[in-house]
NUKOL-898458 format. One record per atom (N, C-alpha, C, O): residue number from 0; residue in three letters; x, y, z. Coordinates in steps of 0.001 Angstrom, whole numbers, plus 500000, padded with zeros to 6 digits. Each point is the difference from the previous one (the first is absolute). Layout:
BEGIN
> nr rest px py pz
> NUM ALA X Y Z
...
***
This chain:
BEGIN
> nr rest px py pz
> 0 MET 657560 961184 413496
> 0 MET 498822 499624 499235
> 0 MET 500281 500420 498515
> 0 MET 499469 499338 499109
> 1 LEU 501270 501636 500602
> 1 LEU 500267 500411 498558
> 1 LEU 500813 498821 499420
> 1 LEU 499747 499629 498853
> 2 THR 501234 499749 501888
> 2 THR 500795 499040 499507
> 2 THR 499228 498668 499703
> 2 THR 500395 499246 499110
> 3 ILE 498537 500486 501621
> 3 ILE 499151 498893 499792
> 3 ILE 499170 500241 498721
> 3 ILE 499804 499070 499219
> 4 LEU 499729 502104 500569
> 4 LEU 499353 500346 498800
> 4 LEU 500729 499921 498835
> 4 LEU 499543 499514 498965
> 5 ALA 501727 501000 501163
> 5 ALA 500910 499952 498779
> 5 ALA 500288 498558 499673
> 5 ALA 499949 499593 498839
> 6 ALA 500352 499636 502179
> 6 ALA 500379 498549 499818
> 6 ALA 498770 499126 499396
> 6 ALA 500195 498952 499383
> 7 SER 498597 501561 500848
> 7 SER 498842 499251 499573
> 7 SER 499818 500229 498503
> 7 SER 499376 499163 499347
> 8 GLU 501129 501913 500077
> 8 GLU 499990 500211 498586
> 8 GLU 501114 499281 499307
> 8 GLU 499898 499744 498801
> 9 TYR 501092 499938 501843
> 9 TYR 501194 499269 499388
> 9 TYR 499712 498594 499779
> 9 TYR 499728 499333 500998
> 10 ARG 500286 500062 497782
> 10 ARG 499814 498604 499716
> 10 ARG 498584 499545 500341
> 10 ARG 499821 498823 500315
> 11 GLY 499226 501987 499643
> 11 GLY 498657 499594 500261
> 11 GLY 499642 499858 501529
> 11 GLY 498946 499471 500351
> 12 GLY 501891 500978 500456
> 12 GLY 499839 499977 501509
> 12 GLY 500333 498690 500688
> 12 GLY 499643 499770 501156
> 13 LYS 501060 499368 498093
> 13 LYS 500314 498638 500644
> 13 LYS 500920 500174 501202
> 13 LYS 499905 499317 501020
> 14 LEU 501030 501690 498776
> 14 LEU 501007 500293 501184
> 14 LEU 499373 500560 501129
> 14 LEU 500482 499792 501113
> 15 ALA 498347 501000 498721
> 15 ALA 499406 500829 501063
> 15 ALA 498930 499288 500690
> 15 ALA 499552 500502 501031
> 16 TYR 499992 498427 498548
> 16 TYR 498876 499215 500643
> 16 TYR 500231 499893 501487
> 16 TYR 499270 500514 500847
> 17 PHE 501850 498746 499401
> 17 PHE 500280 499743 501536
> 17 PHE 500342 501265 500774
> 17 PHE 499767 500092 501205
> 18 TRP 500792 500883 498079
> 18 TRP 500193 501276 500831
> 18 TRP 498700 500775 500257
> 18 TRP 499924 500706 501005
> 19 LYS 499037 499196 498126
> 19 LYS 498763 500568 500316
> 19 LYS 499336 499170 501308
> 19 LYS 499384 500597 500883
> 20 ILE 500795 498159 499120
> 20 ILE 499387 499342 501128
> 20 ILE 500810 500261 501321
> 20 ILE 499403 500126 501068
> 21 ILE 501919 499950 498848
> 21 ILE 500837 500432 501200
> 21 ILE 499539 501408 500395
> 21 ILE 499728 500236 501177
> 22 ALA 500172 500746 497832
> 22 ALA 499547 501292 500387
> 22 ALA 498601 500085 500603
> 22 ALA 499741 500868 500833
> 23 ALA 499317 498206 498739
> 23 ALA 498743 499870 500575
> 23 ALA 500061 499530 501495
> 23 ALA 499254 500430 500879
> 24 GLY 501725 498637 499295
> 24 GLY 500244 499565 501363
> 24 GLY 500443 501053 500915
> 24 GLY 499492 500120 501115
> 25 PHE 501545 500734 498405
> 25 PHE 500403 501016 500857
> 25 PHE 498994 501070 500205
> 25 PHE 499941 500620 501061
> 26 PHE 499269 499603 497942
> 26 PHE 498892 501063 500182
> 26 PHE 498971 499538 501014
> 26 PHE 499534 500762 500848
> 27 THR 500112 497897 499029
> 27 THR 499124 499446 501013
> 27 THR 500524 499998 501402
> 27 THR 499211 500163 500932
> 28 PHE 502127 499655 499288
> 28 PHE 500650 500055 501214
> 28 PHE 499907 501496 500473
> 28 PHE 499626 500243 501147
> 29 LEU 500691 500695 498034
> 29 LEU 499900 501461 500328
> 29 LEU 498597 500285 500478
> 29 LEU 499858 500639 501043
> 30 ILE 499053 498920 498250
> 30 ILE 498596 500219 500509
> 30 ILE 499843 499442 501292
> 30 ILE 499425 500666 500862
> 31 ALA 501060 498065 499418
> 31 ALA 499704 499419 501247
> 31 ALA 500740 500638 501143
> 31 ALA 499495 500083 501120
> 32 ASP 501722 500373 498586
> 32 ASP 500688 500797 501142
> 32 ASP 499322 501361 500280
> 32 ASP 499841 500436 501140
> 33 THR 499806 500145 497835
> 33 THR 499267 501269 500218
> 33 THR 498709 499850 500821
> 33 THR 499700 500803 500883
> 34 LEU 499523 498097 498775
> 34 LEU 498899 499778 500793
> 34 LEU 500253 499656 501376
> 34 LEU 499275 500379 500920
> 35 TYR 501800 498871 499230
> 35 TYR 500324 499549 501355
> 35 TYR 500406 501160 500918
> 35 TYR 499575 500068 501154
> 36 PHE 501204 500788 498349
> 36 PHE 500419 501234 500782
> 36 PHE 498869 500946 500172
> 36 PHE 499907 500653 501040
> 37 THR 499205 499461 497976
> 37 THR 498790 500717 500111
> 37 THR 499152 499577 501239
> 37 THR 499572 500749 500879
> 38 MET 500267 497853 499011
> 38 MET 499106 499461 501085
> 38 MET 500659 500153 501433
> 38 MET 499276 500191 500977
> 39 TRP 502048 499726 499138
> 39 TRP 500503 500171 501263
> 39 TRP 500120 501342 500441
> 39 TRP 500033 500290 501196
> 40 GLY 500041 500621 497797
> 40 GLY 499858 501558 500394
> 40 GLY 498610 500092 500428
> 40 GLY 499832 500676 501016
> 41 ASN 499095 498790 498436
> 41 ASN 498696 500233 500559
> 41 ASN 499850 499423 501402
> 41 ASN 499282 500525 500852
> 42 LEU 501491 498276 499359
> 42 LEU 499852 499570 501385
> 42 LEU 500475 500898 501022
> 42 LEU 499392 500124 501063
> 43 ILE 501728 500547 498654
> 43 ILE 500707 500879 500905
> 43 ILE 499016 501300 500182
> 43 ILE 499891 500502 501119
> 44 VAL 499431 500006 497818
> 44 VAL 499243 501165 500157
> 44 VAL 498687 499718 500752
> 44 VAL 499676 500664 500985
> 45 THR 499512 498242 498478
> 45 THR 498764 499734 500401
> 45 THR 499846 498871 501000
> 45 THR 498955 499930 500647
> 46 GLY 501971 499219 499518
> 46 GLY 499987 498849 500937
> 46 GLY 499148 498854 499412
> 46 GLY 499803 499018 500715
> 47 THR 499676 501026 498040
> 47 THR 499341 498931 499427
> 47 THR 501020 498890 499497
> 47 THR 501115 500289 499566
> 48 LYS 498427 498490 500526
> 48 LYS 500946 498879 499518
> 48 LYS 499903 499830 498487
> 48 LYS 498892 499937 499467
> 49 PRO 502226 499987 499831
> 49 PRO 500062 499923 498652
> 49 PRO 499512 498597 499433
> 49 PRO 500153 498975 500664
> 50 TYR 499269 501022 498115
> 50 TYR 499664 498674 499388
> 50 TYR 501096 499597 499053
> 50 TYR 500031 500398 498835
> 51 ALA 500791 498869 501649
> 51 ALA 501358 499654 499269
> 51 ALA 499920 498865 499038
> 51 ALA 501003 499711 499347
> 52 CYS 497909 499634 500514
> 52 CYS 499809 498896 499089
> 52 CYS 500119 500352 498541
> 52 CYS 500485 499199 499201
> 53 ILE 499103 501923 500462
> 53 ILE 500235 500465 498540
> 53 ILE 501404 500357 499698
> 53 ILE 500470 499757 498888
> 54 VAL 500235 500816 502063
> 54 VAL 501384 500234 499804
> 54 VAL 500757 498607 499912
> 54 VAL 500834 499837 499109
> 55 GLU 498909 499240 501728
> 55 GLU 500648 498758 499980
> 55 GLU 499813 499338 498646
> 55 GLU 500961 499482 499430
> 56 LEU 497735 500526 500008
> 56 LEU 499741 499502 498722
> 56 LEU 500792 500668 498934
> 56 LEU 500527 499303 499133
> 57 LEU 499604 502022 500857
> 57 LEU 500752 500695 499094
> 57 LEU 501484 499643 500104
> 57 LEU 500678 499864 498981
> 58 TRP 499841 499980 502274
> 58 TRP 501378 499478 500086
> 58 TRP 500153 498697 499320
> 58 TRP 500908 499847 499183
> 59 ILE 498241 499182 501109
> 59 ILE 500067 498624 499443
> 59 ILE 499887 500178 498414
> 59 ILE 500720 499316 499273
> 60 ALA 498521 501454 500282
> 60 ALA 499846 500217 498598
> 60 ALA 501313 500587 499378
> 60 ALA 500439 499597 498923
> 61 SER 500108 501299 501762
> 61 SER 501235 500643 499470
> 61 SER 501150 498865 500017
> 61 SER 500786 499882 499060
> 62 TYR 499244 499381 501963
> 62 TYR 501170 498967 499947
> 62 TYR 499624 498909 498913
> 62 TYR 500929 499517 499354
> 63 LEU 497839 500082 500411
> 63 LEU 499655 499096 498982
> 63 LEU 500383 500663 498552
> 63 LEU 500611 499320 499176
> 64 LEU 499052 501879 500572
> 64 LEU 500391 500745 498905
> 64 LEU 501496 500025 499743
> 64 LEU 500451 499763 498879
> 65 LEU 500340 500534 502196
> 65 LEU 501355 500032 499814
> 65 LEU 500638 498601 499716
> 65 LEU 500937 499882 499210
> 66 ALA 498547 499124 501429
> 66 ALA 500392 498675 499685
> 66 ALA 499685 499458 498644
> 66 ALA 500810 499315 499375
> 67 PHE 498059 500986 500196
> 67 PHE 499430 499757 498665
> 67 PHE 500991 500697 498918
> 67 PHE 500453 499366 499047
> 68 GLY 499826 501938 501183
> 68 GLY 500778 500771 499117
> 68 GLY 501526 499452 499984
> 68 GLY 500612 500020 498932
> 69 MET 499957 499530 502153
> 69 MET 501268 499284 499978
> 69 MET 499908 498587 499298
> 69 MET 500923 499580 499303
> 70 LEU 498003 499765 500902
> 70 LEU 499905 498746 499191
> 70 LEU 499916 500197 498570
> 70 LEU 500600 499251 499228
> 71 GLU 498609 501825 500331
> 71 GLU 499894 500292 498632
> 71 GLU 501312 500384 499401
> 71 GLU 500272 499650 498852
> 72 ASN 500614 501104 501927
> 72 ASN 501303 500414 499686
> 72 ASN 500932 498728 499739
> 72 ASN 500731 499911 499013
> 73 TYR 499169 499191 501906
> 73 TYR 500681 498712 499877
> 73 TYR 499733 499182 498759
> 73 TYR 500884 499495 499309
> 74 VAL 497680 500412 500447
> 74 VAL 499661 499224 498834
> 74 VAL 500390 500772 498704
> 74 VAL 500272 499383 498970
> 75 HIS 499748 501973 501098
> 75 HIS 500460 500689 498750
> 75 HIS 501521 499694 499804
> 75 HIS 500393 499652 498887
> 76 VAL 500413 500459 502091
> 76 VAL 501430 499813 499921
> 76 VAL 500298 498542 499570
> 76 VAL 500956 499765 499260
> 77 TYR 498251 499282 501187
> 77 TYR 500218 498496 499674
> 77 TYR 499590 499844 498470
> 77 TYR 500694 499332 499234
> 78 LYS 498308 501226 500416
> 78 LYS 499692 499910 498483
> 78 LYS 501025 500613 499149
> 78 LYS 500325 499477 498934
> 79 VAL 500237 501698 501528
> 79 VAL 500974 500553 499202
> 79 VAL 501299 499129 499951
> 79 VAL 500613 499863 498941
> 80 GLN 499785 499565 502199
> 80 GLN 501049 499076 500029
> 80 GLN 499839 498748 499085
> 80 GLN 500955 499522 499389
> 81 GLN 497825 499994 500555
> 81 GLN 499748 498808 499126
> 81 GLN 500021 500436 498544
> 81 GLN 500279 499127 499178
> 82 LYS 499475 502051 500408
> 82 LYS 500000 500543 498699
> 82 LYS 501457 500077 499592
> 82 LYS 500373 499571 498908
> 83 ILE 500445 500975 501970
> 83 ILE 501448 500074 499674
> 83 ILE 500711 498645 499923
> 83 ILE 500930 499840 499209
> 84 LYS 498652 499200 501589
> 84 LYS 500581 498702 500012
> 84 LYS 499686 499382 498720
> 84 LYS 500849 499268 499493
> 85 LEU 497902 500955 499847
> 85 LEU 499673 499293 498812
> 85 LEU 500740 500696 498795
> 85 LEU 500254 499329 499000
> 86 LYS 500058 501853 501064
> 86 LYS 500681 500674 499005
> 86 LYS 501569 499741 499878
> 86 LYS 500616 500218 498957
> 87 LEU 499983 499284 502240
> 87 LEU 501398 499605 499913
> 87 LEU 500219 498753 499169
> 87 LEU 499215 499053 500037
> 88 PRO 501914 500975 499185
> 88 PRO 500319 498799 499335
> 88 PRO 500270 498854 500845
> 88 PRO 500397 500235 501142
> 89 LYS 499440 498464 498455
> 89 LYS 500334 498847 500804
> 89 LYS 501525 499843 500091
> 89 LYS 500768 500233 499066
> 90 GLY 499597 499340 502179
> 90 GLY 501378 499692 500207
> 90 GLY 500762 501234 500709
> 90 GLY 501183 499909 500326
> 91 GLU 498110 501150 499867
> 91 GLU 500602 501176 500654
> 91 GLU 499340 500092 501327
> 91 GLU 500307 500901 500781
***
């Protein structure tokens, strides 16, 4: 987390934007897994059926955040490659 905060200060945070999204995806996944295992632990102790819809929605949200972060990373790399191509002299 400290690395993401340090990267957000470097060059106005352009390099850290997609890392923040990916970190949010992992954090959402962590919350979903924690809720899942808490619910199943409750099932073993009390015998009640867990309500897993919330967990599944959190898992879907985490995968969407991870995919969006990777897409933002691709877009960032593509833009940097285009800038480099524009700066190269013609014929090389």
